[in-house]
C-alpha positions as CSV (number, residue, x, y, z in Angstrom):
1,X,-50.2,-4.1,-81.5
2,X,-51.6,-7.3,-82.0
3,X,-55.4,-7.7,-81.6
4,X,-56.5,-10.2,-78.9
5,X,-59.2,-11.0,-80.9
6,X,-57.1,-12.5,-83.4
7,X,-54.1,-13.6,-81.4
8,X,-52.9,-17.6,-81.4
9,X,-52.4,-19.3,-78.0
10,X,-48.9,-18.7,-76.1
11,X,-48.0,-22.2,-77.7
12,X,-48.4,-21.4,-81.4
13,X,-45.5,-20.5,-83.4
14,X,-47.7,-17.6,-84.8
15,X,-48.2,-16.0,-81.2
16,X,-46.9,-12.4,-80.8
17,X,-45.2,-12.6,-84.3
18,X,-48.1,-12.0,-86.9
19,X,-45.8,-10.5,-89.5
20,X,-43.3,-13.6,-89.4
21,X,-46.1,-16.0,-89.5
22,X,-48.0,-14.3,-92.2
23,X,-44.4,-14.3,-94.4
24,X,-44.0,-17.9,-93.6
25,X,-47.4,-18.7,-94.6
26,X,-47.5,-17.0,-97.8
27,X,-43.8,-17.6,-99.1
28,X,-44.9,-21.5,-98.0
29,X,-46.9,-21.3,-101.1
30,X,-45.0,-22.3,-104.1
31,X,-46.9,-20.2,-106.7
32,X,-46.4,-17.2,-104.7
33,X,-42.7,-18.1,-103.7
34,X,-42.0,-18.2,-107.6
35,X,-43.5,-15.0,-108.3
36,X,-41.3,-13.5,-105.7
37,X,-38.3,-15.1,-107.3
38,X,-39.4,-13.9,-110.8
39,X,-40.7,-10.5,-110.4
40,X,-39.3,-9.2,-106.8
41,X,-35.8,-9.8,-107.1
42,X,-33.0,-9.6,-109.6
43,X,-34.0,-10.7,-113.3
44,X,-31.0,-13.1,-113.6
45,X,-32.7,-15.5,-111.3
46,X,-35.5,-16.1,-113.8
47,X,-33.0,-16.1,-116.5
48,X,-31.2,-19.0,-115.1
49,X,-33.6,-20.9,-113.1
50,X,-36.6,-22.6,-114.2
51,X,-38.9,-21.4,-111.3
52,X,-42.1,-23.5,-112.9
53,X,-40.2,-26.1,-111.5
54,X,-40.0,-24.9,-108.0
55,X,-41.0,-27.5,-105.3
56,X,-41.0,-27.5,-101.7
57,X,-37.9,-29.2,-100.0
58,X,-38.8,-31.6,-97.0
59,X,-37.9,-29.8,-94.0
60,X,-38.2,-32.8,-91.3
61,X,-34.6,-32.0,-90.3
62,X,-35.6,-28.4,-89.6
63,X,-37.3,-29.6,-86.2
64,X,-37.4,-28.6,-82.6
65,X,-33.9,-29.6,-81.9
66,X,-31.7,-28.2,-79.1
67,X,-29.1,-27.0,-81.4
68,X,-31.1,-25.1,-83.9
69,X,-34.1,-23.8,-81.9
70,X,-34.4,-25.0,-78.5
71,X,-37.2,-27.1,-77.2
72,X,-40.0,-25.1,-78.5
73,X,-41.3,-24.8,-82.2
74,X,-40.4,-21.8,-83.9
75,X,-41.1,-20.2,-87.4
76,X,-38.2,-21.2,-89.7
77,X,-37.0,-20.7,-93.3
78,X,-38.9,-21.9,-96.4
79,X,-36.5,-24.1,-98.5
80,X,-37.4,-24.9,-102.2
81,X,-35.5,-26.8,-104.8
82,X,-35.6,-26.0,-108.9
83,X,-34.0,-27.1,-111.9
84,X,-31.7,-24.9,-114.0
85,X,-33.1,-23.8,-117.4
86,X,-30.1,-25.1,-119.1
87,X,-30.5,-29.2,-118.8
88,X,-26.8,-29.5,-119.3
89,X,-26.0,-28.2,-115.9
90,X,-26.6,-31.4,-113.9
91,X,-27.5,-30.0,-110.6
92,X,-30.3,-28.1,-108.9
93,X,-30.8,-24.8,-106.9
94,X,-31.6,-24.9,-103.5
95,X,-33.7,-21.9,-102.2
96,X,-33.9,-20.7,-98.5
97,X,-36.4,-18.0,-98.4
98,X,-37.1,-15.9,-95.2
99,X,-39.2,-12.9,-94.6
100,X,-37.9,-10.1,-92.3
101,X,-39.9,-6.9,-91.1
102,X,-36.7,-5.2,-89.8
103,X,-33.3,-4.8,-90.8
104,X,-31.3,-7.9,-89.4
105,X,-27.5,-8.0,-89.5
106,X,-27.3,-11.6,-88.8
107,X,-29.8,-12.8,-91.3
108,X,-27.0,-14.4,-93.3
109,X,-25.8,-16.3,-90.6
110,X,-29.5,-17.6,-90.2
111,X,-30.0,-18.4,-93.7
112,X,-26.2,-19.7,-94.4
113,X,-26.9,-22.0,-91.3
114,X,-29.9,-23.7,-92.9
115,X,-28.7,-23.8,-96.3
116,X,-25.5,-25.8,-95.2
117,X,-27.6,-28.1,-93.1
118,X,-29.7,-28.8,-96.3
119,X,-26.7,-29.5,-98.3
120,X,-25.1,-31.4,-95.2
121,X,-28.0,-33.8,-95.2
122,X,-28.2,-34.4,-98.8
123,X,-24.7,-35.5,-98.9
124,X,-25.0,-37.7,-96.0
125,X,-28.3,-39.3,-97.4
126,X,-26.3,-39.9,-100.5
127,X,-23.7,-42.3,-98.3
128,X,-21.0,-39.3,-97.8
129,X,-19.7,-39.8,-101.5
130,X,-16.0,-38.3,-102.1
131,X,-16.3,-37.8,-105.8
132,X,-17.6,-34.7,-107.2
133,X,-18.4,-36.5,-110.7
134,X,-20.6,-39.0,-109.0
135,X,-22.3,-36.3,-106.6
136,X,-23.3,-33.1,-107.3
137,X,-25.0,-30.8,-104.4
138,X,-27.5,-28.2,-105.6
139,X,-26.6,-24.5,-105.8
140,X,-27.4,-22.9,-102.6
141,X,-29.3,-19.4,-103.3
142,X,-30.6,-17.7,-100.0
143,X,-33.0,-15.1,-100.6
144,X,-34.6,-12.4,-98.0
145,X,-37.9,-11.1,-98.6
146,X,-37.9,-7.8,-96.8
147,X,-41.1,-5.6,-96.0
148,X,-40.9,-3.4,-92.8
149,X,-41.2,0.2,-91.5
150,X,-37.4,0.7,-92.3
151,X,-35.7,1.2,-95.6
152,X,-33.4,-1.6,-96.7
153,X,-30.8,0.0,-99.0
154,X,-29.1,-3.3,-100.2
155,X,-30.0,-5.5,-103.0
156,X,-27.7,-8.2,-101.6
157,X,-26.4,-9.0,-98.1
158,X,-23.1,-10.9,-97.3
159,X,-22.0,-13.0,-94.9
160,X,-18.6,-11.5,-94.5
161,X,-20.7,-8.2,-93.4
162,X,-20.8,-9.8,-89.8
163,X,-16.9,-9.8,-89.5
164,X,-16.0,-6.4,-89.9
165,X,-14.0,-6.5,-86.8
166,X,-11.7,-9.3,-88.2
167,X,-8.5,-8.0,-89.7
168,X,-8.4,-7.3,-93.4
169,X,-5.8,-9.6,-94.3
170,X,-7.6,-12.5,-92.8
171,X,-11.1,-11.7,-94.3
172,X,-10.2,-14.2,-97.1
173,X,-10.8,-16.9,-94.3
174,X,-14.3,-15.9,-94.2
175,X,-17.0,-17.4,-96.2
176,X,-18.6,-15.0,-98.7
177,X,-21.9,-16.1,-98.9
178,X,-24.4,-13.5,-100.7
179,X,-27.9,-13.2,-100.0
180,X,-30.6,-12.1,-102.5
181,X,-32.8,-9.3,-101.2
182,X,-36.6,-9.2,-102.4
183,X,-37.4,-5.6,-101.1
184,X,-41.0,-5.6,-101.3
185,X,-41.0,-1.8,-100.0
186,X,-39.8,-0.6,-103.6
187,X,-42.9,-1.8,-105.3
188,X,-45.9,0.7,-105.6
189,X,-49.3,-0.6,-105.2
190,X,-50.4,0.5,-108.7
191,X,-47.8,-2.1,-110.4
192,X,-47.5,-4.7,-108.3
193,X,-46.4,-7.9,-110.8
194,X,-47.4,-11.6,-110.5
195,X,-50.4,-13.6,-110.0
196,X,-53.5,-11.8,-107.9
197,X,-52.8,-14.1,-105.1
198,X,-49.0,-12.5,-105.0
199,X,-50.2,-8.7,-105.6
200,X,-52.7,-9.3,-102.4
201,X,-49.9,-10.9,-100.4
202,X,-47.5,-7.9,-101.2
203,X,-50.0,-5.4,-100.7
204,X,-51.1,-6.8,-97.4
205,X,-47.6,-6.8,-96.2
206,X,-46.9,-3.5,-97.2
207,X,-50.2,-1.8,-96.2
208,X,-49.5,-3.4,-92.5
209,X,-46.5,-0.9,-92.1
210,X,-48.5,2.1,-93.7
211,X,-51.5,2.3,-91.6
212,X,-53.8,1.5,-94.7
213,X,-54.7,-2.2,-94.2
214,X,-57.7,-1.8,-92.2
215,X,-59.1,0.8,-94.7
216,X,-57.9,-1.2,-97.9
217,X,-58.7,-4.8,-96.7
218,X,-61.6,-5.0,-99.3
219,X,-59.6,-3.6,-102.1
220,X,-56.6,-6.2,-101.1
221,X,-59.0,-9.2,-101.1
222,X,-60.3,-8.0,-104.3
223,X,-57.4,-8.5,-106.5
224,X,-58.3,-12.2,-106.2
225,X,-61.9,-11.9,-107.6
226,X,-60.4,-12.9,-110.8
227,X,-59.2,-16.3,-109.9
228,X,-61.3,-19.5,-109.0
229,X,-61.9,-19.3,-105.1
230,X,-60.7,-23.0,-104.7
231,X,-59.4,-24.4,-101.0
232,X,-55.9,-22.7,-101.7
233,X,-57.2,-19.1,-102.5
234,X,-59.6,-19.4,-99.4
235,X,-56.9,-20.5,-97.2
236,X,-54.8,-17.2,-98.4
237,X,-58.0,-15.1,-97.8
238,X,-58.5,-16.5,-94.3
239,X,-54.7,-15.7,-93.6
240,X,-55.0,-12.1,-95.0
241,X,-58.0,-11.8,-93.0
242,X,-56.4,-13.0,-89.9
243,X,-53.2,-10.9,-90.6
244,X,-55.7,-7.9,-90.9
245,X,-57.2,-8.4,-87.6
246,X,-53.9,-8.9,-85.7
247,X,-52.1,-5.7,-87.1
248,X,-54.6,-3.8,-88.0
249,X,-57.3,-4.3,-85.4
250,X,-59.9,-4.7,-88.0
251,X,-63.1,-5.5,-86.5
252,X,-64.6,-9.1,-87.1
253,X,-68.1,-7.4,-88.8
254,X,-65.7,-5.8,-91.2
255,X,-63.8,-8.9,-92.0
256,X,-66.7,-10.7,-92.7
257,X,-68.3,-8.0,-95.0
258,X,-64.5,-8.1,-96.9
259,X,-64.7,-11.6,-97.6
260,X,-68.2,-11.9,-98.6
261,X,-68.0,-9.2,-101.1
262,X,-65.3,-11.0,-102.5
263,X,-67.1,-14.2,-102.7
264,X,-70.1,-12.2,-104.1
265,X,-68.1,-11.7,-107.4
266,X,-68.4,-15.2,-108.0
267,X,-72.0,-15.8,-107.1
268,X,-73.7,-18.4,-109.3
269,X,-70.6,-20.6,-109.7
270,X,-70.6,-24.0,-108.1
271,X,-67.6,-23.1,-105.9
272,X,-68.8,-19.7,-105.0
273,X,-72.3,-21.6,-104.0
274,X,-70.2,-24.4,-102.1
275,X,-68.0,-21.3,-100.4
276,X,-71.3,-19.4,-99.5
277,X,-73.3,-22.5,-97.8
278,X,-70.1,-22.9,-95.6
279,X,-67.8,-20.2,-96.1
280,X,-66.2,-20.9,-92.3
281,X,-65.7,-24.7,-92.9
282,X,-63.2,-24.2,-95.7
283,X,-60.1,-22.2,-96.2
284,X,-61.2,-19.0,-94.0
285,X,-61.9,-20.9,-91.1
286,X,-58.3,-21.5,-90.6
287,X,-57.2,-17.6,-90.7
288,X,-60.6,-16.0,-89.1
289,X,-63.1,-17.8,-87.7
290,X,-61.5,-18.7,-84.2
291,X,-60.8,-14.7,-83.9
292,X,-64.5,-13.7,-85.0
293,X,-65.8,-16.3,-82.7
294,X,-63.3,-15.0,-79.8
295,X,-64.5,-11.5,-80.6
296,X,-68.1,-12.2,-80.3
297,X,-67.7,-14.2,-77.2
298,X,-65.9,-11.3,-75.6
299,X,-68.4,-8.9,-77.0
300,X,-71.1,-10.9,-75.3
301,X,-69.6,-11.4,-72.0
302,X,-68.8,-7.8,-71.7
303,X,-72.7,-7.2,-72.5
304,X,-72.2,-5.9,-75.9
305,X,-74.5,-8.4,-77.7
306,X,-75.1,-5.4,-80.4
307,X,-72.0,-6.7,-81.9
308,X,-73.1,-10.0,-82.4
309,X,-76.4,-8.7,-83.6
310,X,-74.7,-6.5,-86.0
311,X,-72.7,-9.3,-87.7
312,X,-75.7,-11.3,-87.7
313,X,-77.8,-8.7,-89.5
314,X,-75.1,-8.4,-92.1
315,X,-74.7,-12.0,-92.9
316,X,-78.6,-12.3,-93.1
317,X,-78.6,-9.5,-96.0
318,X,-75.9,-11.5,-97.8
319,X,-78.1,-14.6,-97.6
320,X,-76.5,-16.9,-95.0
321,X,-78.8,-19.3,-93.7
322,X,-80.0,-19.1,-90.1
323,X,-78.0,-22.3,-89.2
324,X,-74.6,-20.6,-90.4
325,X,-75.5,-17.3,-88.5
326,X,-76.3,-19.1,-85.2
327,X,-73.2,-20.9,-85.6
328,X,-71.1,-18.0,-85.9
329,X,-72.6,-15.7,-83.5
330,X,-74.1,-17.7,-80.8
331,X,-77.8,-16.2,-81.4
332,X,-80.7,-18.2,-81.1
333,X,-83.0,-18.5,-84.0
334,X,-85.8,-16.4,-82.6
335,X,-83.1,-13.4,-82.2
336,X,-82.4,-14.0,-86.0
337,X,-85.7,-14.0,-87.0
338,X,-86.3,-10.8,-85.5
339,X,-83.4,-9.0,-87.5
340,X,-84.3,-6.6,-90.2
């Protein structure tokens, strides 16, 4: 169930699809994507591909076209390019990453379509050369990042499996695209590899399905207390907090406490002071401010002003200014002054 407090408006690409949107936002971070490829897929990828060179591929051709998506914007796969470790291989690797939260037989078709369109665009942009010696296409690598309630047994998926109804003698004419599967279900919480922000992302995904995200949100965010809380990390904090509000129905007051506890660990640093003065004006505002405000507004409209007072009281104990508390809760300065 998606909490109304944190739901996007109907025209937003994340509306009604919090898992897809969370996957798209987090996998869209190149450092997290590199960790997923390095630690959560088969070791052969890191052996041959220089994942430190991973860069986002321009996606302007994956727009809201009638052919691909219909007239409205949808959440699309995440394309990256990287170099081979061996410089003598005069080409690149084109990687299409897609997150799924339930098994989907036709995901090879989805990823293969995007990979072929990307390769086709590169070829046409180069003037449609006819010599492979003068123009080398990047190697396509399609990766399914899976985390869902149902188990997924395969380490790879094959495009040809879609065509089981085709006579065996004709299957040689069906493309054999293979998808690499990054199955996050197979990793336990105590041994999640990668950067702290990658660990937090994977843990949030996993806990959203086993029903423990609401209880464990402080610990999930706490994985990032050892990294500088710059804009990138704070945006991820906001995204995880919003995700928890959507799929685990975490109360806004608990989210504020969890985020505040994370920041408290870096109190005294210039960045922490900046965030503490205007936490909702930085990365967090992109993920949870709107949901918190809507939750407070709904509570006040229903006569439940106690919710706003509880949030304000917690923020006051944590050292937030009266201006910040008033802006977030809608309470008057007089009401804030009267709080214990």
